[in-house]
N, CA, C and O atoms as a GROMACS GRO file, in nm:
protein
  368
    1MET      N    1  -0.082   1.864  -1.540
    1MET     CA    2  -0.034   1.880  -1.675
    1MET      C    3   0.039   1.753  -1.722
    1MET      O    4   0.022   1.710  -1.837
    2GLU      N    5   0.118   1.693  -1.634
    2GLU     CA    6   0.195   1.573  -1.669
    2GLU      C    7   0.195   1.477  -1.551
    2GLU      O    8   0.191   1.518  -1.435
    3ARG      N    9   0.200   1.346  -1.584
    3ARG     CA   10   0.214   1.243  -1.480
    3ARG      C   11   0.320   1.146  -1.526
    3ARG      O   12   0.328   1.110  -1.644
    4ASN      N   13   0.404   1.102  -1.431
    4ASN     CA   14   0.508   1.004  -1.462
    4ASN      C   15   0.587   1.042  -1.586
    4ASN      O   16   0.604   0.962  -1.678
    5LEU      N   17   0.635   1.165  -1.587
    5LEU     CA   18   0.706   1.220  -1.701
    5LEU      C   19   0.852   1.175  -1.697
    5LEU      O   20   0.925   1.206  -1.603
    6ARG      N   21   0.894   1.104  -1.800
    6ARG     CA   22   1.033   1.058  -1.809
    6ARG      C   23   1.116   1.162  -1.882
    6ARG      O   24   1.084   1.206  -1.993
    7LEU      N   25   1.224   1.201  -1.816
    7LEU     CA   26   1.322   1.292  -1.875
    7LEU      C   27   1.455   1.219  -1.885
    7LEU      O   28   1.466   1.105  -1.838
    8ARG      N   29   1.554   1.282  -1.944
    8ARG     CA   30   1.685   1.216  -1.958
    8ARG      C   31   1.744   1.177  -1.823
    8ARG      O   32   1.804   1.070  -1.810
    9GLN      N   33   1.729   1.262  -1.723
    9GLN     CA   34   1.794   1.241  -1.594
    9GLN      C   35   1.706   1.169  -1.492
    9GLN      O   36   1.750   1.145  -1.380
   10GLY      N   37   1.582   1.134  -1.527
   10GLY     CA   38   1.494   1.067  -1.431
   10GLY      C   39   1.348   1.092  -1.461
   10GLY      O   40   1.310   1.125  -1.574
   11GLU      N   41   1.266   1.076  -1.359
   11GLU     CA   42   1.122   1.088  -1.375
   11GLU      C   43   1.064   1.187  -1.276
   11GLU      O   44   1.104   1.192  -1.160
   12LEU      N   45   0.969   1.266  -1.324
   12LEU     CA   46   0.889   1.354  -1.240
   12LEU      C   47   0.753   1.288  -1.222
   12LEU      O   48   0.689   1.251  -1.320
   13ASP      N   49   0.709   1.274  -1.095
   13ASP     CA   50   0.580   1.209  -1.070
   13ASP      C   51   0.464   1.291  -1.123
   13ASP      O   52   0.379   1.239  -1.196
   14ILE      N   53   0.460   1.419  -1.086
   14ILE     CA   54   0.350   1.507  -1.130
   14ILE      C   55   0.407   1.645  -1.159
   14ILE      O   56   0.489   1.698  -1.083
   15VAL      N   57   0.363   1.704  -1.270
   15VAL     CA   58   0.390   1.844  -1.300
   15VAL      C   59   0.253   1.910  -1.311
   15VAL      O   60   0.170   1.870  -1.394
   16ALA      N   61   0.229   2.010  -1.228
   16ALA     CA   62   0.097   2.074  -1.223
   16ALA      C   63   0.113   2.226  -1.226
   16ALA      O   64   0.219   2.280  -1.196
   17LEU      N   65   0.006   2.291  -1.264
   17LEU     CA   66   0.002   2.436  -1.262
   17LEU      C   67  -0.103   2.478  -1.160
   17LEU      O   68  -0.221   2.448  -1.176
   18ALA      N   69  -0.059   2.545  -1.055
   18ALA     CA   70  -0.149   2.596  -0.951
   18ALA      C   71  -0.151   2.748  -0.965
   18ALA      O   72  -0.061   2.818  -0.917
   19HIS      N   73  -0.253   2.797  -1.031
   19HIS     CA   74  -0.265   2.939  -1.066
   19HIS      C   75  -0.146   2.975  -1.155
   19HIS      O   76  -0.140   2.929  -1.269
   20THR      N   77  -0.053   3.054  -1.107
   20THR     CA   78   0.064   3.090  -1.188
   20THR      C   79   0.191   3.022  -1.140
   20THR      O   80   0.301   3.061  -1.179
   21THR      N   81   0.178   2.921  -1.054
   21THR     CA   82   0.294   2.850  -1.001
   21THR      C   83   0.304   2.712  -1.065
   21THR      O   84   0.209   2.634  -1.063
   22LEU      N   85   0.420   2.683  -1.120
   22LEU     CA   86   0.448   2.551  -1.175
   22LEU      C   87   0.496   2.464  -1.060
   22LEU      O   88   0.594   2.496  -0.994
   23VAL      N   89   0.426   2.353  -1.036
   23VAL     CA   90   0.453   2.269  -0.919
   23VAL      C   91   0.502   2.132  -0.964
   23VAL      O   92   0.437   2.064  -1.044
   24PHE      N   93   0.617   2.093  -0.912
   24PHE     CA   94   0.673   1.959  -0.934
   24PHE      C   95   0.645   1.880  -0.808
   24PHE      O   96   0.690   1.917  -0.700
   25VAL      N   97   0.570   1.770  -0.820
   25VAL     CA   98   0.524   1.695  -0.704
   25VAL      C   99   0.589   1.557  -0.701
   25VAL      O  100   0.581   1.481  -0.797
   26GLU      N  101   0.652   1.527  -0.589
   26GLU     CA  102   0.707   1.394  -0.565
   26GLU      C  103   0.607   1.319  -0.477
   26GLU      O  104   0.568   1.369  -0.371
   27VAL      N  105   0.566   1.201  -0.520
   27VAL     CA  106   0.469   1.121  -0.445
   27VAL      C  107   0.542   1.003  -0.381
   27VAL      O  108   0.611   0.927  -0.450
   28LYS      N  109   0.526   0.988  -0.251
   28LYS     CA  110   0.585   0.876  -0.178
   28LYS      C  111   0.476   0.801  -0.105
   28LYS      O  112   0.395   0.862  -0.034
   29THR      N  113   0.472   0.669  -0.122
   29THR     CA  114   0.368   0.586  -0.062
   29THR      C  115   0.431   0.480   0.027
   29THR      O  116   0.534   0.423  -0.008
   30ARG      N  117   0.370   0.455   0.140
   30ARG     CA  118   0.414   0.350   0.233
   30ARG      C  119   0.292   0.275   0.284
   30ARG      O  120   0.186   0.332   0.306
   31ARG      N  121   0.312   0.145   0.302
   31ARG     CA  122   0.206   0.062   0.362
   31ARG      C  123   0.223   0.054   0.513
   31ARG      O  124   0.126   0.032   0.586
   32SER      N  125   0.346   0.073   0.561
   32SER     CA  126   0.371   0.076   0.706
   32SER      C  127   0.479   0.180   0.732
   32SER      O  128   0.545   0.227   0.639
   33PHE      N  129   0.496   0.214   0.857
   33PHE     CA  130   0.596   0.313   0.894
   33PHE      C  131   0.722   0.248   0.950
   33PHE      O  132   0.801   0.314   1.016
   34VAL      N  133   0.741   0.119   0.923
   34VAL     CA  134   0.860   0.047   0.972
   34VAL      C  135   0.987   0.117   0.924
   34VAL      O  136   1.083   0.130   1.000
   35THR      N  137   0.987   0.162   0.800
   35THR     CA  138   1.104   0.233   0.746
   35THR      C  139   1.091   0.384   0.758
   35THR      O  140   1.174   0.458   0.705
   36GLY      N  141   0.988   0.431   0.826
   36GLY     CA  142   0.966   0.574   0.845
   36GLY      C  143   0.845   0.623   0.767
   36GLY      O  144   0.786   0.549   0.688
   37VAL      N  145   0.810   0.747   0.790
   37VAL     CA  146   0.697   0.808   0.721
   37VAL      C  147   0.736   0.830   0.574
   37VAL      O  148   0.854   0.844   0.543
   38PRO      N  149   0.639   0.833   0.486
   38PRO     CA  150   0.671   0.844   0.343
   38PRO      C  151   0.758   0.965   0.308
   38PRO      O  152   0.853   0.954   0.229
   39GLN      N  153   0.727   1.079   0.366
   39GLN     CA  154   0.801   1.201   0.331
   39GLN      C  155   0.948   1.195   0.373
   39GLN      O  156   1.030   1.271   0.321
   40ALA      N  157   0.983   1.106   0.466
   40ALA     CA  158   1.123   1.092   0.508
   40ALA      C  159   1.210   1.038   0.394
   40ALA      O  160   1.332   1.052   0.398
   41ALA      N  161   1.148   0.977   0.294
   41ALA     CA  162   1.223   0.926   0.180
   41ALA      C  163   1.271   1.038   0.087
   41ALA      O  164   1.352   1.013  -0.002
   42VAL      N  165   1.223   1.158   0.108
   42VAL     CA  166   1.267   1.272   0.028
   42VAL      C  167   1.384   1.337   0.102
   42VAL      O  168   1.367   1.432   0.178
   43THR      N  169   1.500   1.282   0.077
   43THR     CA  170   1.625   1.324   0.142
   43THR      C  171   1.682   1.447   0.072
   43THR      O  172   1.634   1.486  -0.035
   44PRO      N  173   1.784   1.508   0.130
   44PRO     CA  174   1.851   1.620   0.061
   44PRO      C  175   1.902   1.580  -0.079
   44PRO      O  176   1.894   1.659  -0.173
   45ASN      N  177   1.953   1.457  -0.093
   45ASN     CA  178   1.998   1.412  -0.225
   45ASN      C  179   1.881   1.403  -0.322
   45ASN      O  180   1.894   1.442  -0.438
   46LYS      N  181   1.768   1.353  -0.275
   46LYS     CA  182   1.648   1.343  -0.360
   46LYS      C  183   1.600   1.482  -0.401
   46LYS      O  184   1.560   1.503  -0.515
   47LEU      N  185   1.605   1.577  -0.308
   47LEU     CA  186   1.565   1.715  -0.341
   47LEU      C  187   1.656   1.775  -0.446
   47LEU      O  188   1.609   1.845  -0.536
   48ARG      N  189   1.787   1.750  -0.437
   48ARG     CA  190   1.880   1.800  -0.538
   48ARG      C  191   1.845   1.741  -0.676
   48ARG      O  192   1.846   1.812  -0.777
   49ARG      N  193   1.815   1.613  -0.677
   49ARG     CA  194   1.777   1.546  -0.802
   49ARG      C  195   1.647   1.605  -0.858
   49ARG      O  196   1.636   1.627  -0.979
   50LEU      N  197   1.549   1.632  -0.771
   50LEU     CA  198   1.423   1.692  -0.816
   50LEU      C  199   1.446   1.832  -0.872
   50LEU      O  200   1.384   1.871  -0.971
   51ARG      N  201   1.536   1.908  -0.810
   51ARG     CA  202   1.567   2.042  -0.862
   51ARG      C  203   1.631   2.033  -1.001
   51ARG      O  204   1.600   2.112  -1.089
   52ARG      N  205   1.720   1.934  -1.019
   52ARG     CA  206   1.782   1.914  -1.152
   52ARG      C  207   1.676   1.876  -1.255
   52ARG      O  208   1.676   1.928  -1.367
   53LEU      N  209   1.586   1.786  -1.217
   53LEU     CA  210   1.478   1.745  -1.308
   53LEU      C  211   1.387   1.862  -1.342
   53LEU      O  212   1.345   1.878  -1.457
   54ALA      N  213   1.356   1.944  -1.242
   54ALA     CA  214   1.272   2.062  -1.266
   54ALA      C  215   1.342   2.156  -1.364
   54ALA      O  216   1.279   2.210  -1.454
   55GLY      N  217   1.472   2.174  -1.346
   55GLY     CA  218   1.549   2.258  -1.438
   55GLY      C  219   1.548   2.202  -1.580
   55GLY      O  220   1.534   2.277  -1.676
   56GLU      N  221   1.563   2.070  -1.591
   56GLU     CA  222   1.558   2.006  -1.722
   56GLU      C  223   1.421   2.028  -1.787
   56GLU      O  224   1.412   2.058  -1.906
   57TYR      N  225   1.315   2.012  -1.709
   57TYR     CA  226   1.180   2.033  -1.760
   57TYR      C  227   1.164   2.177  -1.810
   57TYR      O  228   1.110   2.200  -1.918
   58LEU      N  229   1.210   2.273  -1.731
   58LEU     CA  230   1.195   2.413  -1.767
   58LEU      C  231   1.272   2.447  -1.895
   58LEU      O  232   1.228   2.532  -1.973
   59MET      N  233   1.386   2.381  -1.917
   59MET     CA  234   1.464   2.405  -2.038
   59MET      C  235   1.394   2.348  -2.162
   59MET      O  236   1.410   2.401  -2.272
   60GLU      N  237   1.318   2.241  -2.144
   60GLU     CA  238   1.256   2.173  -2.258
   60GLU      C  239   1.112   2.214  -2.286
   60GLU      O  240   1.060   2.188  -2.394
   61HIS      N  241   1.045   2.277  -2.189
   61HIS     CA  242   0.904   2.311  -2.204
   61HIS      C  243   0.884   2.461  -2.181
   61HIS      O  244   0.951   2.522  -2.098
   62SER      N  245   0.792   2.517  -2.252
   62SER     CA  246   0.762   2.660  -2.235
   62SER      C  247   0.625   2.675  -2.169
   62SER      O  248   0.530   2.727  -2.229
   63THR      N  249   0.618   2.630  -2.045
   63THR     CA  250   0.493   2.639  -1.970
   63THR      C  251   0.482   2.778  -1.908
   63THR      O  252   0.574   2.822  -1.838
   64PRO      N  253   0.371   2.849  -1.931
   64PRO     CA  254   0.357   2.984  -1.873
   64PRO      C  255   0.343   2.975  -1.721
   64PRO      O  256   0.251   2.911  -1.669
   65HIS      N  257   0.434   3.040  -1.651
   65HIS     CA  258   0.430   3.040  -1.504
   65HIS      C  259   0.508   3.160  -1.452
   65HIS      O  260   0.589   3.219  -1.524
   66ARG      N  261   0.483   3.195  -1.327
   66ARG     CA  262   0.558   3.301  -1.259
   66ARG      C  263   0.653   3.243  -1.157
   66ARG      O  264   0.766   3.288  -1.144
   67ASP      N  265   0.605   3.142  -1.084
   67ASP     CA  266   0.684   3.083  -0.978
   67ASP      C  267   0.697   2.933  -1.000
   67ASP      O  268   0.623   2.873  -1.079
   68VAL      N  269   0.793   2.874  -0.929
   68VAL     CA  270   0.815   2.730  -0.934
   68VAL      C  271   0.831   2.681  -0.791
   68VAL      O  272   0.893   2.748  -0.708
   69ARG      N  273   0.776   2.562  -0.762
   69ARG     CA  274   0.797   2.505  -0.630
   69ARG      C  275   0.797   2.353  -0.641
   69ARG      O  276   0.747   2.295  -0.737
   70ILE      N  277   0.854   2.289  -0.538
   70ILE     CA  278   0.855   2.144  -0.528
   70ILE      C  279   0.773   2.105  -0.407
   70ILE      O  280   0.798   2.152  -0.296
   71ASP      N  281   0.675   2.018  -0.428
   71ASP     CA  282   0.589   1.967  -0.322
   71ASP      C  283   0.612   1.817  -0.305
   71ASP      O  284   0.665   1.750  -0.394
   72VAL      N  285   0.572   1.767  -0.189
   72VAL     CA  286   0.572   1.623  -0.164
   72VAL      C  287   0.432   1.583  -0.121
   72VAL      O  288   0.372   1.649  -0.036
   73VAL      N  289   0.381   1.475  -0.179
   73VAL     CA  290   0.256   1.416  -0.133
   73VAL      C  291   0.292   1.282  -0.071
   73VAL      O  292   0.339   1.191  -0.139
   74ALA      N  293   0.268   1.271   0.061
   74ALA     CA  294   0.296   1.148   0.135
   74ALA      C  295   0.166   1.069   0.147
   74ALA      O  296   0.065   1.121   0.194
   75VAL      N  297   0.170   0.944   0.103
   75VAL     CA  298   0.052   0.859   0.103
   75VAL      C  299   0.076   0.741   0.195
   75VAL      O  300   0.177   0.671   0.183
   76HIS      N  301  -0.017   0.719   0.288
   76HIS     CA  302  -0.012   0.601   0.374
   76HIS      C  303  -0.126   0.509   0.333
   76HIS      O  304  -0.244   0.544   0.347
   77ALA      N  305  -0.090   0.392   0.280
   77ALA     CA  306  -0.190   0.293   0.239
   77ALA      C  307  -0.221   0.204   0.359
   77ALA      O  308  -0.136   0.127   0.403
   78HIS      N  309  -0.342   0.215   0.412
   78HIS     CA  310  -0.384   0.139   0.530
   78HIS      C  311  -0.423  -0.003   0.491
   78HIS      O  312  -0.458  -0.031   0.376
   79LEU      N  313  -0.417  -0.093   0.588
   79LEU     CA  314  -0.450  -0.233   0.565
   79LEU      C  315  -0.595  -0.253   0.521
   79LEU      O  316  -0.626  -0.350   0.451
   80ASP      N  317  -0.684  -0.162   0.562
   80ASP     CA  318  -0.826  -0.176   0.526
   80ASP      C  319  -0.857  -0.124   0.386
   80ASP      O  320  -0.974  -0.119   0.346
   81GLY      N  321  -0.755  -0.084   0.311
   81GLY     CA  322  -0.776  -0.036   0.175
   81GLY      C  323  -0.797   0.113   0.162
   81GLY      O  324  -0.813   0.165   0.052
   82THR      N  325  -0.796   0.185   0.275
   82THR     CA  326  -0.810   0.330   0.270
   82THR      C  327  -0.671   0.394   0.265
   82THR      O  328  -0.569   0.329   0.285
   83PHE      N  329  -0.671   0.524   0.237
   83PHE     CA  330  -0.546   0.597   0.225
   83PHE      C  331  -0.552   0.726   0.304
   83PHE      O  332  -0.658   0.788   0.317
   84SER      N  333  -0.436   0.767   0.357
   84SER     CA  334  -0.422   0.898   0.421
   84SER      C  335  -0.319   0.976   0.339
   84SER      O  336  -0.216   0.922   0.299
   85LEU      N  337  -0.349   1.102   0.315
   85LEU     CA  338  -0.259   1.186   0.237
   85LEU      C  339  -0.212   1.304   0.319
   85LEU      O  340  -0.287   1.359   0.401
   86GLU      N  341  -0.087   1.343   0.297
   86GLU     CA  342  -0.036   1.466   0.354
   86GLU      C  343   0.036   1.541   0.241
   86GLU      O  344   0.128   1.487   0.180
   87HIS      N  345  -0.007   1.664   0.215
   87HIS     CA  346   0.051   1.745   0.108
   87HIS      C  347   0.143   1.848   0.171
   87HIS      O  348   0.097   1.937   0.243
   88LEU      N  349   0.272   1.836   0.143
   88LEU     CA  350   0.372   1.929   0.195
   88LEU      C  351   0.412   2.023   0.081
   88LEU      O  352   0.471   1.980  -0.018
   89GLU      N  353   0.381   2.150   0.096
   89GLU     CA  354   0.408   2.246  -0.009
   89GLU      C  355   0.545   2.312   0.010
   89GLU      O  356   0.590   2.335   0.122
   90ALA      N  357   0.609   2.341  -0.103
   90ALA     CA  358   0.734   2.416  -0.106
   90ALA      C  359   0.840   2.357  -0.014
   90ALA      O  360   0.893   2.426   0.073
   91VAL      N  361   0.870   2.231  -0.034
   91VAL     CA  362   0.970   2.164   0.051
   91VAL      C  363   1.112   2.205   0.014
   91VAL      O  364   1.205   2.181   0.091
   92SER      N  365   1.128   2.265  -0.101
   92SER     CA  366   1.262   2.305  -0.144
   92SER      C  367   1.259   2.444  -0.203
   92SER      O  368   1.363   2.495  -0.245
   0.00000   0.00000   0.00000
């Protein structure tokens, strides 16, 4: 439904509707694991911020939904130009 949506308090990477669930997706990409796997960048503080952003979105938009969840998509960009994805559902 939305990509790179700027709100007053920050940005939501992806807002999607999966059946009747409104999904807020945080995308993290890494070229190497020197600083850790991509999903490790979604700290408790980051999750709190995502929950606030989701709340702001819900107050401003009337998207028909029954449930809400926050997902993380971890992307590993390999040196050969390929990518590996891991989709973590309902992280919060």
